MARNUPA-195191 format. One record per atom (N, C-alpha, C, O): residue in one letter; y, z, x. Coordinates in steps of 0.001 Angstrom, whole numbers, padded with zeros to 6 digits, always signed. Example, Ala and Ser with C-alpha at 12.3 -4.5 7.8 and 13.67 -1.06 7.14 Angstrom:
# MARNUPA-195191
A-005690+007800+013190 A-004500+007800+012300 A-003300+007800+013200 A-003319+008465+014236 S-002250+007080+012850 S-001060+007140+013670 S+000030+007870+012900 S+001138+008039+013409 
# end
This chain:
# MARNUPA-195191
X-029731+037273+061069 X-029224+038138+062022 X-027005+038204+061322 X-026395+037482+060534 X-026661+039166+061981 X-025669+039624+060583 X-024075+038928+062016 X-024130+038725+063229 X-023413+038852+061434 X-021881+037500+062735 X-021438+037041+061876 X-021962+036662+060829 X-019964+037006+062357 X-018313+035777+062070 X-019186+034300+061520 X-018775+033916+060425 X-020032+033654+061975 X-021163+032346+061401 X-021299+032453+060200 X-020907+031848+059202 X-022243+033774+060542 X-023303+034119+059699 X-022208+034391+057677 X-022249+033967+056522 X-021294+035528+058700 X-020609+035481+057402 X-019553+034671+056585 X-019173+034780+055419 X-019279+033991+057393 X-018897+032028+057195 X-019388+031444+057065 X-018776+030377+057128 X-020580+031299+056819 X-021312+030579+055785 X-021892+031128+054557 X-022142+030206+053781 X-022166+032139+054139 X-022214+033111+053414 X-020454+032797+052548 X-020478+033161+051372 X-019990+032599+052703 X-018852+032840+051812 X-018206+031467+050943 X-017523+031224+049948 X-019189+030515+052462 X-019333+029209+051630 X-019931+029053+050631 X-019353+028921+049552 X-021636+029028+050806 X-022487+029467+049949 X-022414+030280+048469 X-023117+030627+047520 X-020876+030325+049049 X-021032+031538+047127 X-020158+030436+046309 X-020123+030206+045100 X-019522+029886+047308 X-018214+029114+046483 X-018836+027806+046714 X-018050+026862+046798 X-020547+027470+046876 X-020673+026071+046656 X-021069+026642+045599 X-020691+026011+044612 X-021812+027784+045285 X-023020+027983+044257 X-021485+028042+042807 X-021519+027293+041831 X-020783+028670+042954 X-019718+028585+042082 X-019225+026964+041901 X-019524+026083+041095 X-018673+027008+042611 X-018288+025237+042667 X-019710+024284+041391 X-019358+023585+040441 X-020733+024467+041650 X-022363+024272+040658 X-021695+024567+039315 X-020800+023865+038845 X-022162+025583+038776 X-021582+026151+037884 X-020560+025778+037053 X-020725+025456+035877 X-019243+025818+037773 X-018380+024718+037100 X-018694+023605+036618 X-018450+023275+035458 X-019490+022643+037777 X-019768+021513+037054 X-020927+021175+036338 X-021699+020229+036494 X-020927+022501+035174 X-021666+021923+034101 X-021543+022244+033348 X-022421+022363+032493 X-020097+022646+033206 X-019245+023501+032015 X-018607+021613+031137 X-018465+020507+031659 X-018413+022054+029812 X-018569+020651+029476 X-016983+021578+027972 X-017232+022175+026925 X-015404+021224+028679 X-014433+020891+028358 X-013834+020826+027294 X-012706+020410+027556 X-013971+021048+025938 X-013126+020259+025080 X-011680+020229+024854 X-011271+019871+023750 X-011189+020430+025408 X-009475+020627+025576 X-009380+020238+026966 X-009642+020966+027924 X-008825+018543+027026 X-008401+017314+028064 X-007661+019000+029454 X-008249+019171+030522 X-006300+020014+029009 X-006373+020785+029677 X-007565+021257+030385 X-007812+020795+031500 X-008307+022106+029861 X-008661+023016+030522 X-010041+021570+031608 X-010508+021889+032701 X-010290+020527+031104 X-011329+019706+031753 X-010337+019661+033070 X-011052+019669+034072 X-009767+019643+033211 X-008030+018503+034003 X-008868+020445+035134 X-009706+020535+036031 X-008014+021553+034371 X-008078+022828+035450 X-009195+022945+035931 X-009347+023528+037005 X-010325+022364+035176 X-012174+022995+035847 X-011781+021762+036668 X-011190+021948+037732 X-012048+020581+036281 X-011444+019653+037556 X-011461+020156+039190 X-012262+020163+040125 X-010134+020547+038936 X-009089+020489+040393 X-009667+021731+040745 X-009776+021785+041970 X-010289+023257+039906 X-010454+024058+040608 X-012123+023519+041332 X-012475+024069+042376 X-013004+022490+040716 X-014394+023077+041370 X-013928+021809+042549 X-014173+022183+043696 X-013353+020497+042477 X-012866+020130+043780 X-012338+020622+045063 X-012779+020025+046044 X-011543+021518+045275 X-010808+022756+045390 X-011990+023411+046348 X-012220+023129+047524 X-012707+024418+045460 X-013622+025257+045991 X-015291+024811+046265 X-016275+025452+046634 X-015057+023366+045880 X-016135+023122+046480 X-015227+022113+048436 X-016168+022001+049222 X-014454+021784+048815 X-013895+021685+049608 X-013682+023178+050199 X-014848+023551+050335 X-013193+023808+050451 X-013791+025070+050991 X-014869+025635+050991 X-015076+026765+051433 X-015768+024807+050430 X-017238+025511+050901 X-017594+024645+052469 X-017938+025076+053569 X-017351+023388+052007 X-017655+022975+053002 X-017249+022794+054327 X-017803+022188+055245 X-015776+023660+054270 X-015141+023546+054860 X-015836+024750+055501 X-016214+024561+056657 X-016062+025886+054996 X-016721+027276+055230 X-017588+026914+056681 X-017477+026877+057906 X-018968+026573+055022 X-019839+025868+056404 X-019608+025394+057587 X-019634+026173+058539 X-019385+024276+057747 X-019531+023206+058550 X-018194+023333+059481 X-017608+022261+059634 X-017612+024478+060132 X-016319+024801+060516 X-016467+026493+061380 X-017274+027372+061079 X-015726+026533+062164 X-016054+027880+063094 X-014610+028617+062675 X-013656+028218+062007 X-014843+029686+063266 X-013245+030462+063433 X-013868+032011+062692 X-014839+031747+061983 X-013543+033476+062701 X-013668+034612+062527 X-012734+034354+060761 X-011696+033717+060587 X-013426+034974+059880 X-012734+035461+058380 X-013306+036874+058432 X-014423+037380+058544 X-011608+037431+058257 X-011868+038810+058804 X-011633+039532+057468 X-011004+038849+056660 X-012121+041182+056905 X-011627+041365+056474 X-010852+042597+055962 X-011247+043648+056467 X-009775+042722+055018 X-008909+043165+055642 X-008847+044930+054567 X-008175+045928+054824 X-009492+044777+053791 X-009805+046229+053188 X-011653+045969+052971 X-012052+044963+052385 X-012366+046734+053378 X-013995+047145+053515 X-013836+047334+051493 X-013987+046630+050495 X-013569+048308+051734 X-013434+049087+049767 X-013260+047822+049636 X-014075+046915+049802 X-011991+047772+049282 X-011904+045788+047686 X-012478+045193+048048 X-012502+044166+047371 X-013429+045146+049296 X-013714+043377+049516 X-015518+043628+048945 X-016284+042666+048875 X-016078+045469+048483 X-017083+045430+048688 X-016207+045282+046703 X-016438+044379+045898 X-015679+045957+046587 X-015010+046057+045120 X-015263+044870+044592 X-016020+044752+043628 X-014669+043869+045155 X-013987+042701+044541 X-015744+042144+044611 X-016078+041956+043441 X-016279+042003+045038 X-017867+041783+045211 X-018269+041801+043902 X-018079+041032+042960 X-019060+043177+044074 X-019451+044552+042640 X-018856+043207+041289 X-019419+042341+040619 X-017828+043576+041408 X-016633+043063+039741 X-017661+041676+039716 X-018523+041617+038839 X-017469+040124+041126 X-017686+039570+041210 X-019132+039375+039687 X-019138+038915+038545 X-020159+040056+040632 X-021590+040338+039531 X-021807+040744+038188 X-022658+040268+037437 X-021177+041446+037980 X-021102+042243+036681 X-020078+041711+036160 X-019739+042201+035083 X-019447+040845+036569 X-018384+039776+035488 X-019793+038960+035523 X-020794+039617+035237 X-019897+038086+035731 X-021739+037172+036360 X-022582+037613+035168 X-022987+036634+034541 X-022982+038809+034647 X-024007+039005+034571 X-023392+038843+032680 X-024033+038374+031740 X-021648+039557+032665 X-021623+039636+031185 X-021367+038197+030738 X-021452+037910+029544 X-020997+037108+031838 X-021196+036099+031466 X-022302+035214+030685 X-022136+034312+029864 X-023380+035725+031169 X-024271+035435+030831 X-024870+035517+029772 X-025591+034676+029236 X-024369+037342+029171 X-024660+037831+027791 X-024058+037288+027476 X-024214+037541+026282 X-022685+035981+027524 X-022192+036486+025975 X-022060+034379+025898 X-021299+033717+025193 X-023161+033854+026952 X-024010+032908+026980 X-025239+033099+026510 X-026047+032174+026585 X-025445+033799+026187 X-026823+034646+024989 X-028012+034179+026077 X-029146+033861+025719 X-027516+034195+027577 X-029062+034642+028869 X-029272+035486+029097 X-028738+036535+029456 X-030328+035019+028861 X-031366+036086+029739 X-031509+036254+031481 X-032505+035874+032097 X-029612+037271+032489 X-029572+036698+033543 X-030521+037736+034354 X-031001+037200+035353 X-030895+039031+034181 X-031771+039742+034990 X-033716+038803+034948 X-034428+038736+035950 X-033957+038455+034098 X-035127+037438+033452 X-034587+036155+035208 X-035077+035852+036296 X-033693+035940+034623 X-032973+034787+035344 X-032841+035357+037157 X-033506+034819+038041 X-032287+036012+037306 X-031754+037001+038477 X-033427+036457+039174 X-033471+035449+039879 X-034511+037144+038907 X-035581+038178+038971 X-036320+036306+039663 X-036385+036102+040876 X-036677+035438+038834 X-036756+033974+039016 X-036844+033417+040450 X-037714+033226+041299 X-034701+033146+040212 X-034178+032813+040953 X-034502+033539+042570 X-034505+032960+043657 X-034729+034813+042308 X-035196+035311+043689 X-036157+035205+044158 X-036301+035207+045380 X-037478+035029+042987 X-038571+034299+043632 X-038554+033130+044437 X-039020+032966+045565 X-037891+032263+043622 X-037275+031339+043986 X-037218+030422+046292 X-037674+029590+047076 X-036423+031371+046106 X-035337+031752+047258 X-036300+031908+047701 X-036829+030885+048137 X-037173+033383+047872 X-038133+034195+048967 X-039769+032881+049685 X-040572+032847+050617 X-039262+031783+048041 X-040414+031035+048999 X-039702+030221+049653 X-040488+029279+049550 X-038704+029722+050355 X-037949+029437+050964 X-038181+030026+052482 X-037891+029530+053571 X-038554+030760+052280 X-039445+030951+053685 X-040464+030725+054549 X-041626+030790+054148 X-040174+030441+055801 X-041647+029598+056482 X-043109+030588+056133 X-043472+031543+055447 X-043712+029400+057338 X-045232+030282+056573 X-045827+031843+057749 X-046813+032512+057441 X-044827+032183+059259 X-044990+032824+059499 X-043618+033931+058515 X-043256+034632+059461 X-042998+034284+057633 X-042269+034605+057011 X-040490+034357+057254 X-039712+034753+056386 X-040033+033734+058395 X-038868+033247+059171 X-038472+032842+058023 X-039199+032315+057180 X-037234+033074+057910 X-036370+032265+057105 X-035673+030782+058090 X-035292+030889+059255 X-035648+029734+057443 X-035436+028446+058033 X-033766+027984+057574 X-033064+027977+056563 X-033706+027753+058495 X-032282+027697+058270 X-031644+026596+058870 X-032307+026299+059863 X-030185+025468+058683 X-029628+025002+058625 X-028676+024810+059841 X-029057+025440+060828 X-027643+024165+059998 X-027512+023913+061275 X-025450+024431+061185 X-024459+024120+061844 X-025765+025474+059792 X-024281+025450+059356 X-025406+027382+059095 X-024991+028330+058429 X-026119+027356+059503 X-027208+029114+058897 X-027382+029492+057503 X-027563+030624+057055 X-027274+028005+056663 X-027930+028370+054890 X-029742+027731+055261 X-030420+026810+055714 X-029741+029208+054580 X-030670+028782+054371 X-031752+027847+053442 X-031642+027802+052217 X-032744+027156+054135 X-033193+026164+053442 X-035174+025744+052762 X-036312+025975+053173 X-034679+025193+051820 X-037239+024798+051310 X-037166+024950+052525 X-036295+024511+053275 X-038451+025840+052888 X-039395+025763+053699 X-040879+024566+052999 X-040779+023582+052266 X-041999+025144+053556 X-042769+023875+052572 X-043682+024789+051823 X-044896+024613+051724 X-042862+025994+051191 X-043808+026570+050023 X-043417+026972+049109 X-043941+027728+048290 X-041675+026149+049161 X-041195+025983+048673 X-041517+025469+046936 X-042302+024582+046602 X-040639+026338+045990 X-041056+025948+043789 X-039441+026847+043826 X-038740+027788+044200 X-039649+025544+043049 X-037482+025141+042189 X-038412+026362+041128 X-039546+026451+040657 X-036829+027357+041124 X-036888+028507+040169 X-037185+027947+038438 X-036893+026751+038431 X-037508+028253+037446 X-037761+027464+036324 X-036993+028741+035295 X-037316+029926+035213 X-036369+028325+034894 X-035204+029561+034004 X-035402+029072+032699 X-034774+029767+031900 X-036156+027961+032047 X-035684+027731+030912 X-036226+028680+029511 X-036089+028326+028340 X-036733+029692+029886 X-037449+030754+029236 X-036252+031494+029221 X-035895+031766+028075 X-035267+032050+030411 X-034670+033267+029420 X-032906+032552+029574 X-031926+033198+029945 X-032926+030393+028979 X-031662+030473+028301 X-031957+030224+026862 X-031046+030232+026035 
# end
């Protein structure tokens, strides 16, 4: 179901995933390391706040919002390609794994913040062949 809490949680989850991505970078320059560290901390704090609090977050311009989502997707694929990764294959594997989170009845299992959690049939994505 869609609604203000689900939207807020999904926005927090998107930030969470970006923070996790930042956590595995290994910058060679101290300035890059510092800035990426600050960004990761801020994004992680924002993620937790969004997932665990209430309130409505509106969208000022739905067309621009969709454009932003699509731009994030396109640039993420480009980033993976520049890192010599099979993003399409990895995406299919992550989708397979996410679908394994659903319960026996095919329904999603959600935590208190409405985030999809691992069900009894969950299997972790195997991404080694895509990197």
